[in-house]
N, CA, C, O and CB atoms as a CASP TS submission, in Angstrom:
PFRMAT TS
TARGET T0000
AUTHOR 0000-0000-0000
METHOD Language model
MODEL 1
PARENT N/A
ATOM      1  N   MET     1      -0.070 292.477 275.650  1.00  0.00           N
ATOM      2  CA  MET     1       0.960 293.462 275.511  1.00  0.00           C
ATOM      3  C   MET     1       0.919 294.372 276.750  1.00  0.00           C
ATOM      4  O   MET     1      -0.155 294.761 277.209  1.00  0.00           O
ATOM      5  CB  MET     1       0.782 294.270 274.193  1.00  0.00           C
ATOM      6  N   ILE     2       2.076 294.696 277.269  1.00  0.00           N
ATOM      7  CA  ILE     2       2.161 295.543 278.451  1.00  0.00           C
ATOM      8  C   ILE     2       2.107 297.007 278.026  1.00  0.00           C
ATOM      9  O   ILE     2       2.835 297.438 277.132  1.00  0.00           O
ATOM     10  CB  ILE     2       3.456 295.249 279.252  1.00  0.00           C
ATOM     11  N   ARG     3       1.249 297.745 278.673  1.00  0.00           N
ATOM     12  CA  ARG     3       1.169 299.179 278.390  1.00  0.00           C
ATOM     13  C   ARG     3       2.060 299.908 279.381  1.00  0.00           C
ATOM     14  O   ARG     3       2.084 299.589 280.570  1.00  0.00           O
ATOM     15  CB  ARG     3      -0.306 299.701 278.472  1.00  0.00           C
ATOM     16  N   ARG     4       2.779 300.878 278.881  1.00  0.00           N
ATOM     17  CA  ARG     4       3.642 301.664 279.756  1.00  0.00           C
ATOM     18  C   ARG     4       3.375 303.133 279.521  1.00  0.00           C
ATOM     19  O   ARG     4       2.863 303.517 278.469  1.00  0.00           O
ATOM     20  CB  ARG     4       5.135 301.334 279.519  1.00  0.00           C
ATOM     21  N   PRO     5       3.716 303.949 280.488  1.00  0.00           N
ATOM     22  CA  PRO     5       3.450 305.387 280.328  1.00  0.00           C
ATOM     23  C   PRO     5       4.328 305.987 279.227  1.00  0.00           C
ATOM     24  O   PRO     5       5.404 305.473 278.921  1.00  0.00           O
ATOM     25  CB  PRO     5       3.690 306.132 281.662  1.00  0.00           C
ATOM     26  N   LEU     6       3.851 307.076 278.645  1.00  0.00           N
ATOM     27  CA  LEU     6       4.589 307.758 277.599  1.00  0.00           C
ATOM     28  C   LEU     6       5.889 308.324 278.155  1.00  0.00           C
ATOM     29  O   LEU     6       5.955 308.724 279.318  1.00  0.00           O
ATOM     30  CB  LEU     6       3.740 308.871 276.977  1.00  0.00           C
ATOM     31  N   THR     7       6.915 308.354 277.320  1.00  0.00           N
ATOM     32  CA  THR     7       8.204 308.903 277.715  1.00  0.00           C
ATOM     33  C   THR     7       8.246 310.368 277.314  1.00  0.00           C
ATOM     34  O   THR     7       7.979 310.717 276.164  1.00  0.00           O
ATOM     35  CB  THR     7       9.380 308.112 277.070  1.00  0.00           C
ATOM     36  N   GLU     8       8.580 311.206 278.258  1.00  0.00           N
ATOM     37  CA  GLU     8       8.651 312.640 277.981  1.00  0.00           C
ATOM     38  C   GLU     8      10.039 312.978 277.447  1.00  0.00           C
ATOM     39  O   GLU     8      11.053 312.599 278.032  1.00  0.00           O
ATOM     40  CB  GLU     8       8.332 313.475 279.258  1.00  0.00           C
ATOM     41  N   ILE     9      10.068 313.693 276.333  1.00  0.00           N
ATOM     42  CA  ILE     9      11.333 314.114 275.736  1.00  0.00           C
ATOM     43  C   ILE     9      11.412 315.627 275.836  1.00  0.00           C
ATOM     44  O   ILE     9      10.525 316.346 275.375  1.00  0.00           O
ATOM     45  CB  ILE     9      11.458 313.637 274.246  1.00  0.00           C
ATOM     46  N   THR    10      12.493 316.095 276.447  1.00  0.00           N
ATOM     47  CA  THR    10      12.669 317.536 276.585  1.00  0.00           C
ATOM     48  C   THR    10      13.830 317.980 275.712  1.00  0.00           C
ATOM     49  O   THR    10      14.846 317.292 275.611  1.00  0.00           O
ATOM     50  CB  THR    10      12.909 317.931 278.065  1.00  0.00           C
ATOM     51  N   LEU    11      13.670 319.128 275.089  1.00  0.00           N
ATOM     52  CA  LEU    11      14.699 319.687 274.235  1.00  0.00           C
ATOM     53  C   LEU    11      15.461 320.745 275.024  1.00  0.00           C
ATOM     54  O   LEU    11      14.881 321.710 275.523  1.00  0.00           O
ATOM     55  CB  LEU    11      14.087 320.285 272.937  1.00  0.00           C
ATOM     56  N   LYS    12      16.755 320.545 275.124  1.00  0.00           N
ATOM     57  CA  LYS    12      17.596 321.480 275.868  1.00  0.00           C
ATOM     58  C   LYS    12      18.299 322.400 274.878  1.00  0.00           C
ATOM     59  O   LYS    12      18.450 322.060 273.705  1.00  0.00           O
ATOM     60  CB  LYS    12      18.631 320.724 276.758  1.00  0.00           C
ATOM     61  N   LEU    13      18.721 323.546 275.345  1.00  0.00           N
ATOM     62  CA  LEU    13      19.424 324.501 274.513  1.00  0.00           C
ATOM     63  C   LEU    13      20.735 323.904 274.002  1.00  0.00           C
ATOM     64  O   LEU    13      21.133 324.160 272.865  1.00  0.00           O
ATOM     65  CB  LEU    13      19.689 325.793 275.290  1.00  0.00           C
ATOM     66  N   GLU    14      21.403 323.113 274.833  1.00  0.00           N
ATOM     67  CA  GLU    14      22.660 322.475 274.423  1.00  0.00           C
ATOM     68  C   GLU    14      22.430 321.511 273.259  1.00  0.00           C
ATOM     69  O   GLU    14      23.241 321.437 272.336  1.00  0.00           O
ATOM     70  CB  GLU    14      23.296 321.726 275.611  1.00  0.00           C
ATOM     71  N   ASP    15      21.315 320.773 273.310  1.00  0.00           N
ATOM     72  CA  ASP    15      20.995 319.841 272.241  1.00  0.00           C
ATOM     73  C   ASP    15      20.740 320.583 270.933  1.00  0.00           C
ATOM     74  O   ASP    15      21.170 320.144 269.867  1.00  0.00           O
ATOM     75  CB  ASP    15      19.778 318.996 272.618  1.00  0.00           C
ATOM     76  N   LEU    16      20.042 321.703 271.022  1.00  0.00           N
ATOM     77  CA  LEU    16      19.755 322.499 269.839  1.00  0.00           C
ATOM     78  C   LEU    16      21.039 323.059 269.229  1.00  0.00           C
ATOM     79  O   LEU    16      21.196 323.056 268.008  1.00  0.00           O
ATOM     80  CB  LEU    16      18.796 323.635 270.186  1.00  0.00           C
ATOM     81  N   GLN    17      21.950 323.534 270.061  1.00  0.00           N
ATOM     82  CA  GLN    17      23.224 324.054 269.571  1.00  0.00           C
ATOM     83  C   GLN    17      24.056 322.940 268.934  1.00  0.00           C
ATOM     84  O   GLN    17      24.686 323.152 267.898  1.00  0.00           O
ATOM     85  CB  GLN    17      24.009 324.717 270.716  1.00  0.00           C
ATOM     86  N   GLU    18      24.061 321.767 269.543  1.00  0.00           N
ATOM     87  CA  GLU    18      24.797 320.637 268.980  1.00  0.00           C
ATOM     88  C   GLU    18      24.228 320.256 267.619  1.00  0.00           C
ATOM     89  O   GLU    18      24.983 319.942 266.699  1.00  0.00           O
ATOM     90  CB  GLU    18      24.751 319.432 269.934  1.00  0.00           C
ATOM     91  N   TYR    19      22.907 320.279 267.483  1.00  0.00           N
ATOM     92  CA  TYR    19      22.264 319.957 266.217  1.00  0.00           C
ATOM     93  C   TYR    19      22.627 320.975 265.139  1.00  0.00           C
ATOM     94  O   TYR    19      22.917 320.596 264.004  1.00  0.00           O
ATOM     95  CB  TYR    19      20.749 319.895 266.393  1.00  0.00           C
ATOM     96  N   GLU    20      22.613 322.254 265.481  1.00  0.00           N
ATOM     97  CA  GLU    20      22.964 323.304 264.517  1.00  0.00           C
ATOM     98  C   GLU    20      24.413 323.148 264.058  1.00  0.00           C
ATOM     99  O   GLU    20      24.709 323.306 262.874  1.00  0.00           O
ATOM    100  CB  GLU    20      22.748 324.704 265.137  1.00  0.00           C
ATOM    101  N   ASN    21      25.315 322.840 264.988  1.00  0.00           N
ATOM    102  CA  ASN    21      26.716 322.620 264.612  1.00  0.00           C
ATOM    103  C   ASN    21      26.841 321.413 263.677  1.00  0.00           C
ATOM    104  O   ASN    21      27.596 321.449 262.706  1.00  0.00           O
ATOM    105  CB  ASN    21      27.588 322.413 265.872  1.00  0.00           C
ATOM    106  N   PHE    22      26.112 320.369 263.973  1.00  0.00           N
ATOM    107  CA  PHE    22      26.137 319.180 263.140  1.00  0.00           C
ATOM    108  C   PHE    22      25.644 319.495 261.735  1.00  0.00           C
ATOM    109  O   PHE    22      26.249 319.055 260.757  1.00  0.00           O
ATOM    110  CB  PHE    22      25.292 318.073 263.764  1.00  0.00           C
ATOM    111  N   ARG    23      24.548 320.253 261.617  1.00  0.00           N
ATOM    112  CA  ARG    23      24.007 320.634 260.306  1.00  0.00           C
ATOM    113  C   ARG    23      25.008 321.458 259.513  1.00  0.00           C
ATOM    114  O   ARG    23      25.170 321.249 258.310  1.00  0.00           O
ATOM    115  CB  ARG    23      22.705 321.420 260.471  1.00  0.00           C
ATOM    116  N   ARG    24      25.686 322.399 260.179  1.00  0.00           N
ATOM    117  CA  ARG    24      26.690 323.218 259.491  1.00  0.00           C
ATOM    118  C   ARG    24      27.835 322.340 258.982  1.00  0.00           C
ATOM    119  O   ARG    24      28.289 322.499 257.849  1.00  0.00           O
ATOM    120  CB  ARG    24      27.236 324.319 260.433  1.00  0.00           C
ATOM    121  N   ASP    25      28.295 321.419 259.822  1.00  0.00           N
ATOM    122  CA  ASP    25      29.387 320.536 259.416  1.00  0.00           C
ATOM    123  C   ASP    25      28.981 319.671 258.223  1.00  0.00           C
ATOM    124  O   ASP    25      29.760 319.494 257.287  1.00  0.00           O
ATOM    125  CB  ASP    25      29.817 319.648 260.589  1.00  0.00           C
ATOM    126  N   GLU    26      27.771 319.138 258.259  1.00  0.00           N
ATOM    127  CA  GLU    26      27.297 318.315 257.154  1.00  0.00           C
ATOM    128  C   GLU    26      27.186 319.136 255.871  1.00  0.00           C
ATOM    129  O   GLU    26      27.528 318.644 254.796  1.00  0.00           O
ATOM    130  CB  GLU    26      25.945 317.688 257.500  1.00  0.00           C
ATOM    131  N   ALA    27      26.717 320.371 255.969  1.00  0.00           N
ATOM    132  CA  ALA    27      26.610 321.222 254.784  1.00  0.00           C
ATOM    133  C   ALA    27      27.993 321.511 254.214  1.00  0.00           C
ATOM    134  O   ALA    27      28.176 321.519 252.997  1.00  0.00           O
ATOM    135  CB  ALA    27      25.884 322.538 255.124  1.00  0.00           C
ATOM    136  N   ASN    28      28.964 321.749 255.090  1.00  0.00           N
ATOM    137  CA  ASN    28      30.328 321.997 254.622  1.00  0.00           C
ATOM    138  C   ASN    28      30.911 320.753 253.976  1.00  0.00           C
ATOM    139  O   ASN    28      31.588 320.850 252.952  1.00  0.00           O
ATOM    140  CB  ASN    28      31.219 322.455 255.779  1.00  0.00           C
ATOM    141  N   ASN    29      30.659 319.581 254.558  1.00  0.00           N
ATOM    142  CA  ASN    29      31.181 318.332 254.010  1.00  0.00           C
ATOM    143  C   ASN    29      30.590 318.044 252.635  1.00  0.00           C
ATOM    144  O   ASN    29      31.305 317.590 251.742  1.00  0.00           O
ATOM    145  CB  ASN    29      30.889 317.170 254.960  1.00  0.00           C
ATOM    146  N   THR    30      29.300 318.299 252.452  1.00  0.00           N
ATOM    147  CA  THR    30      28.688 318.037 251.153  1.00  0.00           C
ATOM    148  C   THR    30      29.193 319.026 250.114  1.00  0.00           C
ATOM    149  O   THR    30      29.341 318.669 248.945  1.00  0.00           O
ATOM    150  CB  THR    30      27.159 318.106 251.253  1.00  0.00           C
ATOM    151  N   ALA    31      29.459 320.269 250.521  1.00  0.00           N
ATOM    152  CA  ALA    31      29.987 321.252 249.578  1.00  0.00           C
ATOM    153  C   ALA    31      31.381 320.838 249.117  1.00  0.00           C
ATOM    154  O   ALA    31      31.701 320.945 247.933  1.00  0.00           O
ATOM    155  CB  ALA    31      30.024 322.658 250.217  1.00  0.00           C
ATOM    156  N   VAL    32      32.204 320.372 250.039  1.00  0.00           N
ATOM    157  CA  VAL    32      33.562 319.933 249.693  1.00  0.00           C
ATOM    158  C   VAL    32      33.502 318.693 248.806  1.00  0.00           C
ATOM    159  O   VAL    32      34.261 318.579 247.844  1.00  0.00           O
ATOM    160  CB  VAL    32      34.389 319.640 250.973  1.00  0.00           C
ATOM    161  N   ALA    33      32.602 317.766 249.127  1.00  0.00           N
ATOM    162  CA  ALA    33      32.479 316.544 248.335  1.00  0.00           C
ATOM    163  C   ALA    33      32.014 316.854 246.919  1.00  0.00           C
ATOM    164  O   ALA    33      32.498 316.245 245.966  1.00  0.00           O
ATOM    165  CB  ALA    33      31.509 315.570 249.005  1.00  0.00           C
ATOM    166  N   SER    34      31.082 317.793 246.767  1.00  0.00           N
ATOM    167  CA  SER    34      30.600 318.123 245.423  1.00  0.00           C
ATOM    168  C   SER    34      31.693 318.810 244.617  1.00  0.00           C
ATOM    169  O   SER    34      31.774 318.617 243.404  1.00  0.00           O
ATOM    170  CB  SER    34      29.352 319.021 245.498  1.00  0.00           C
ATOM    171  N   GLU    35      32.539 319.613 245.270  1.00  0.00           N
ATOM    172  CA  GLU    35      33.656 320.241 244.566  1.00  0.00           C
ATOM    173  C   GLU    35      34.640 319.179 244.097  1.00  0.00           C
ATOM    174  O   GLU    35      35.171 319.275 242.990  1.00  0.00           O
ATOM    175  CB  GLU    35      34.365 321.270 245.471  1.00  0.00           C
ATOM    176  N   MET    36      34.892 318.165 244.926  1.00  0.00           N
ATOM    177  CA  MET    36      35.817 317.108 244.547  1.00  0.00           C
ATOM    178  C   MET    36      35.262 316.295 243.392  1.00  0.00           C
ATOM    179  O   MET    36      36.024 315.867 242.524  1.00  0.00           O
ATOM    180  CB  MET    36      36.110 316.201 245.737  1.00  0.00           C
ATOM    181  N   GLN    37      33.951 316.071 243.358  1.00  0.00           N
ATOM    182  CA  GLN    37      33.351 315.306 242.276  1.00  0.00           C
ATOM    183  C   GLN    37      33.429 316.071 240.966  1.00  0.00           C
ATOM    184  O   GLN    37      33.567 315.459 239.907  1.00  0.00           O
ATOM    185  CB  GLN    37      31.902 314.966 242.603  1.00  0.00           C
ATOM    186  N   GLU    38      33.345 317.387 241.013  1.00  0.00           N
ATOM    187  CA  GLU    38      33.451 318.181 239.801  1.00  0.00           C
ATOM    188  C   GLU    38      34.846 318.086 239.211  1.00  0.00           C
ATOM    189  O   GLU    38      35.004 318.188 237.994  1.00  0.00           O
ATOM    190  CB  GLU    38      33.098 319.632 240.083  1.00  0.00           C
ATOM    191  N   ASP    39      35.865 317.892 240.043  1.00  0.00           N
ATOM    192  CA  ASP    39      37.237 317.802 239.569  1.00  0.00           C
ATOM    193  C   ASP    39      37.525 316.472 238.897  1.00  0.00           C
ATOM    194  O   ASP    39      38.379 316.402 238.013  1.00  0.00           O
ATOM    195  CB  ASP    39      38.193 318.012 240.712  1.00  0.00           C
ATOM    196  N   THR    40      36.822 315.405 239.303  1.00  0.00           N
ATOM    197  CA  THR    40      37.090 314.090 238.730  1.00  0.00           C
ATOM    198  C   THR    40      36.324 313.942 237.423  1.00  0.00           C
ATOM    199  O   THR    40      35.161 314.338 237.352  1.00  0.00           O
ATOM    200  CB  THR    40      36.705 312.964 239.720  1.00  0.00           C
ATOM    201  N   PRO    41      36.944 313.385 236.389  1.00  0.00           N
ATOM    202  CA  PRO    41      36.257 313.233 235.101  1.00  0.00           C
ATOM    203  C   PRO    41      35.216 312.134 235.155  1.00  0.00           C
ATOM    204  O   PRO    41      35.374 311.155 235.884  1.00  0.00           O
ATOM    205  CB  PRO    41      37.260 312.938 233.993  1.00  0.00           C
ATOM    206  N   LYS    42      34.170 312.293 234.398  1.00  0.00           N
ATOM    207  CA  LYS    42      33.108 311.300 234.315  1.00  0.00           C
ATOM    208  C   LYS    42      33.487 310.255 233.273  1.00  0.00           C
ATOM    209  O   LYS    42      34.163 310.563 232.292  1.00  0.00           O
ATOM    210  CB  LYS    42      31.750 311.965 233.965  1.00  0.00           C
ATOM    211  N   SER    43      33.044 309.014 233.493  1.00  0.00           N
ATOM    212  CA  SER    43      33.359 307.948 232.549  1.00  0.00           C
ATOM    213  C   SER    43      32.586 308.128 231.244  1.00  0.00           C
ATOM    214  O   SER    43      33.093 307.806 230.169  1.00  0.00           O
ATOM    215  CB  SER    43      33.046 306.581 233.165  1.00  0.00           C
ATOM    216  N   GLN    44      31.365 308.639 231.339  1.00  0.00           N
ATOM    217  CA  GLN    44      30.554 308.895 230.153  1.00  0.00           C
ATOM    218  C   GLN    44      29.876 310.241 230.319  1.00  0.00           C
ATOM    219  O   GLN    44      29.785 310.754 231.435  1.00  0.00           O
ATOM    220  CB  GLN    44      29.505 307.764 229.924  1.00  0.00           C
ATOM    221  N   ALA    45      29.407 310.813 229.245  1.00  0.00           N
ATOM    222  CA  ALA    45      28.727 312.102 229.308  1.00  0.00           C
ATOM    223  C   ALA    45      27.447 311.950 230.122  1.00  0.00           C
ATOM    224  O   ALA    45      26.669 311.025 229.890  1.00  0.00           O
ATOM    225  CB  ALA    45      28.414 312.641 227.882  1.00  0.00           C
ATOM    226  N   GLY    46      27.229 312.836 231.057  1.00  0.00           N
ATOM    227  CA  GLY    46      26.028 312.801 231.867  1.00  0.00           C
ATOM    228  C   GLY    46      26.094 311.846 233.032  1.00  0.00           C
ATOM    229  O   GLY    46      25.196 311.855 233.874  1.00  0.00           O
ATOM    230  N   GLY    47      27.118 311.024 233.114  1.00  0.00           N
ATOM    231  CA  GLY    47      27.267 310.109 234.229  1.00  0.00           C
ATOM    232  C   GLY    47      26.323 308.928 234.176  1.00  0.00           C
ATOM    233  O   GLY    47      26.166 308.234 235.181  1.00  0.00           O
ATOM    234  N   THR    48      25.678 308.667 233.027  1.00  0.00           N
ATOM    235  CA  THR    48      24.776 307.528 232.939  1.00  0.00           C
ATOM    236  C   THR    48      25.578 306.243 232.770  1.00  0.00           C
ATOM    237  O   THR    48      26.667 306.241 232.198  1.00  0.00           O
ATOM    238  CB  THR    48      23.785 307.705 231.774  1.00  0.00           C
ATOM    239  N   LYS    49      25.020 305.164 233.276  1.00  0.00           N
ATOM    240  CA  LYS    49      25.689 303.872 233.199  1.00  0.00           C
ATOM    241  C   LYS    49      24.807 302.910 232.422  1.00  0.00           C
ATOM    242  O   LYS    49      23.580 302.975 232.480  1.00  0.00           O
ATOM    243  CB  LYS    49      26.004 303.316 234.614  1.00  0.00           C
ATOM    244  N   THR    50      25.454 302.030 231.706  1.00  0.00           N
ATOM    245  CA  THR    50      24.690 301.041 230.964  1.00  0.00           C
ATOM    246  C   THR    50      24.220 299.947 231.911  1.00  0.00           C
ATOM    247  O   THR    50      24.741 299.791 233.015  1.00  0.00           O
ATOM    248  CB  THR    50      25.529 300.447 229.815  1.00  0.00           C
ATOM    249  N   THR    51      23.240 299.206 231.464  1.00  0.00           N
ATOM    250  CA  THR    51      22.712 298.116 232.278  1.00  0.00           C
ATOM    251  C   THR    51      23.794 297.085 232.558  1.00  0.00           C
ATOM    252  O   THR    51      23.854 296.516 233.648  1.00  0.00           O
ATOM    253  CB  THR    51      21.517 297.455 231.585  1.00  0.00           C
ATOM    254  N   GLU    52      24.647 296.848 231.569  1.00  0.00           N
ATOM    255  CA  GLU    52      25.725 295.871 231.752  1.00  0.00           C
ATOM    256  C   GLU    52      26.701 296.320 232.839  1.00  0.00           C
ATOM    257  O   GLU    52      27.135 295.504 233.653  1.00  0.00           O
ATOM    258  CB  GLU    52      26.478 295.653 230.432  1.00  0.00           C
ATOM    259  N   GLU    53      27.048 297.604 232.861  1.00  0.00           N
ATOM    260  CA  GLU    53      27.954 298.119 233.901  1.00  0.00           C
ATOM    261  C   GLU    53      27.342 297.969 235.285  1.00  0.00           C
ATOM    262  O   GLU    53      28.022 297.597 236.241  1.00  0.00           O
ATOM    263  CB  GLU    53      28.294 299.595 233.639  1.00  0.00           C
ATOM    264  N   ILE    54      26.062 298.260 235.380  1.00  0.00           N
ATOM    265  CA  ILE    54      25.377 298.142 236.674  1.00  0.00           C
ATOM    266  C   ILE    54      25.347 296.688 237.123  1.00  0.00           C
ATOM    267  O   ILE    54      25.598 296.397 238.292  1.00  0.00           O
ATOM    268  CB  ILE    54      23.939 298.705 236.590  1.00  0.00           C
ATOM    269  N   HIS    55      25.043 295.774 236.208  1.00  0.00           N
ATOM    270  CA  HIS    55      25.009 294.350 236.553  1.00  0.00           C
ATOM    271  C   HIS    55      26.378 293.865 236.992  1.00  0.00           C
ATOM    272  O   HIS    55      26.479 293.088 237.941  1.00  0.00           O
ATOM    273  CB  HIS    55      24.517 293.521 235.366  1.00  0.00           C
ATOM    274  N   ASN    56      27.441 294.310 236.317  1.00  0.00           N
ATOM    275  CA  ASN    56      28.791 293.915 236.708  1.00  0.00           C
ATOM    276  C   ASN    56      29.140 294.437 238.091  1.00  0.00           C
ATOM    277  O   ASN    56      29.772 293.742 238.887  1.00  0.00           O
ATOM    278  CB  ASN    56      29.808 294.416 235.691  1.00  0.00           C
ATOM    279  N   ARG    57      28.727 295.663 238.371  1.00  0.00           N
ATOM    280  CA  ARG    57      29.059 296.276 239.655  1.00  0.00           C
ATOM    281  C   ARG    57      28.380 295.539 240.807  1.00  0.00           C
ATOM    282  O   ARG    57      28.996 295.337 241.853  1.00  0.00           O
ATOM    283  CB  ARG    57      28.653 297.752 239.662  1.00  0.00           C
ATOM    284  N   ILE    58      27.126 295.137 240.631  1.00  0.00           N
ATOM    285  CA  ILE    58      26.412 294.487 241.732  1.00  0.00           C
ATOM    286  C   ILE    58      26.556 292.971 241.699  1.00  0.00           C
ATOM    287  O   ILE    58      26.065 292.284 242.594  1.00  0.00           O
ATOM    288  CB  ILE    58      24.944 294.858 241.691  1.00  0.00           C
ATOM    289  N   GLY    59      27.226 292.443 240.673  1.00  0.00           N
ATOM    290  CA  GLY    59      27.455 291.004 240.617  1.00  0.00           C
ATOM    291  C   GLY    59      26.273 290.214 240.114  1.00  0.00           C
ATOM    292  O   GLY    59      26.128 289.037 240.444  1.00  0.00           O
ATOM    293  N   TYR    60      25.425 290.840 239.319  1.00  0.00           N
ATOM    294  CA  TYR    60      24.248 290.167 238.782  1.00  0.00           C
ATOM    295  C   TYR    60      24.592 289.561 237.430  1.00  0.00           C
ATOM    296  O   TYR    60      25.080 290.257 236.540  1.00  0.00           O
ATOM    297  CB  TYR    60      23.052 291.149 238.658  1.00  0.00           C
ATOM    298  N   ALA    61      24.340 288.275 237.278  1.00  0.00           N
ATOM    299  CA  ALA    61      24.592 287.590 236.013  1.00  0.00           C
ATOM    300  C   ALA    61      23.286 286.979 235.541  1.00  0.00           C
ATOM    301  O   ALA    61      22.953 285.865 235.945  1.00  0.00           O
ATOM    302  CB  ALA    61      25.704 286.500 236.162  1.00  0.00           C
ATOM    303  N   PRO    62      22.535 287.679 234.694  1.00  0.00           N
ATOM    304  CA  PRO    62      21.255 287.126 234.243  1.00  0.00           C
ATOM    305  C   PRO    62      21.474 285.891 233.377  1.00  0.00           C
ATOM    306  O   PRO    62      22.438 285.813 232.615  1.00  0.00           O
ATOM    307  CB  PRO    62      20.456 288.183 233.464  1.00  0.00           C
ATOM    308  N   LYS    63      20.581 284.945 233.503  1.00  0.00           N
ATOM    309  CA  LYS    63      20.682 283.722 232.709  1.00  0.00           C
ATOM    310  C   LYS    63      20.127 284.000 231.318  1.00  0.00           C
ATOM    311  O   LYS    63      19.103 284.667 231.165  1.00  0.00           O
ATOM    312  CB  LYS    63      19.918 282.537 233.389  1.00  0.00           C
ATOM    313  N   LYS    64      20.810 283.486 230.317  1.00  0.00           N
ATOM    314  CA  LYS    64      20.387 283.677 228.935  1.00  0.00           C
ATOM    315  C   LYS    64      19.147 282.836 228.664  1.00  0.00           C
ATOM    316  O   LYS    64      19.061 281.680 229.079  1.00  0.00           O
ATOM    317  CB  LYS    64      21.524 283.309 227.952  1.00  0.00           C
ATOM    318  N   LYS    65      18.200 283.426 227.968  1.00  0.00           N
ATOM    319  CA  LYS    65      16.989 282.709 227.607  1.00  0.00           C
ATOM    320  C   LYS    65      17.251 281.909 226.330  1.00  0.00           C
ATOM    321  O   LYS    65      17.904 282.409 225.414  1.00  0.00           O
ATOM    322  CB  LYS    65      15.795 283.691 227.417  1.00  0.00           C
ATOM    323  N   PRO    66      16.757 280.693 226.259  1.00  0.00           N
ATOM    324  CA  PRO    66      16.950 279.926 225.027  1.00  0.00           C
ATOM    325  C   PRO    66      16.188 280.579 223.872  1.00  0.00           C
ATOM    326  O   PRO    66      15.068 281.062 224.043  1.00  0.00           O
ATOM    327  CB  PRO    66      16.487 278.461 225.219  1.00  0.00           C
ATOM    328  N   SER    67      16.807 280.584 222.713  1.00  0.00           N
ATOM    329  CA  SER    67      16.192 281.240 221.570  1.00  0.00           C
ATOM    330  C   SER    67      15.286 280.305 220.778  1.00  0.00           C
ATOM    331  O   SER    67      14.569 280.752 219.883  1.00  0.00           O
ATOM    332  CB  SER    67      17.258 281.799 220.667  1.00  0.00           C
ATOM    333  N   GLY    68      15.309 279.043 221.088  1.00  0.00           N
ATOM    334  CA  GLY    68      14.501 278.053 220.358  1.00  0.00           C
ATOM    335  C   GLY    68      13.053 278.081 220.778  1.00  0.00           C
ATOM    336  O   GLY    68      12.666 278.864 221.645  1.00  0.00           O
ATOM    337  N   PRO    69      12.247 277.231 220.168  1.00  0.00           N
ATOM    338  CA  PRO    69      10.816 277.180 220.516  1.00  0.00           C
ATOM    339  C   PRO    69      10.604 276.650 221.927  1.00  0.00           C
ATOM    340  O   PRO    69      11.392 275.850 222.432  1.00  0.00           O
ATOM    341  CB  PRO    69      10.052 276.304 219.515  1.00  0.00           C
ATOM    342  N   SER    70       9.563 277.094 222.529  1.00  0.00           N
ATOM    343  CA  SER    70       9.245 276.698 223.896  1.00  0.00           C
ATOM    344  C   SER    70       8.663 275.281 223.928  1.00  0.00           C
ATOM    345  O   SER    70       7.908 274.900 223.034  1.00  0.00           O
ATOM    346  CB  SER    70       8.257 277.697 224.527  1.00  0.00           C
ATOM    347  N   THR    71       9.009 274.515 224.941  1.00  0.00           N
ATOM    348  CA  THR    71       8.483 273.157 225.094  1.00  0.00           C
ATOM    349  C   THR    71       7.390 273.092 226.148  1.00  0.00           C
ATOM    350  O   THR    71       6.961 272.001 226.524  1.00  0.00           O
ATOM    351  CB  THR    71       9.603 272.194 225.455  1.00  0.00           C
ATOM    352  N   VAL    72       6.939 274.224 226.623  1.00  0.00           N
ATOM    353  CA  VAL    72       5.938 274.245 227.686  1.00  0.00           C
ATOM    354  C   VAL    72       4.565 274.154 227.142  1.00  0.00           C
ATOM    355  O   VAL    72       3.598 274.159 227.903  1.00  0.00           O
ATOM    356  CB  VAL    72       6.061 275.474 228.514  1.00  0.00           C
TER
END
């Protein structure tokens, strides 16, 4: 394996300001999204989903186990 010197990373004031702006925008976006979710009705109380709904959503079709005696 080739060893190479460490890369120096410097933090500039512009980078810090850009990061702070990004954080503010993300916080505003999540606040707006949570307000929109409160306006939409839930399908069931508490927002819980049954196992069957989850399987349908992800396309999982479990194979039925035979109910008879085992031949193994």
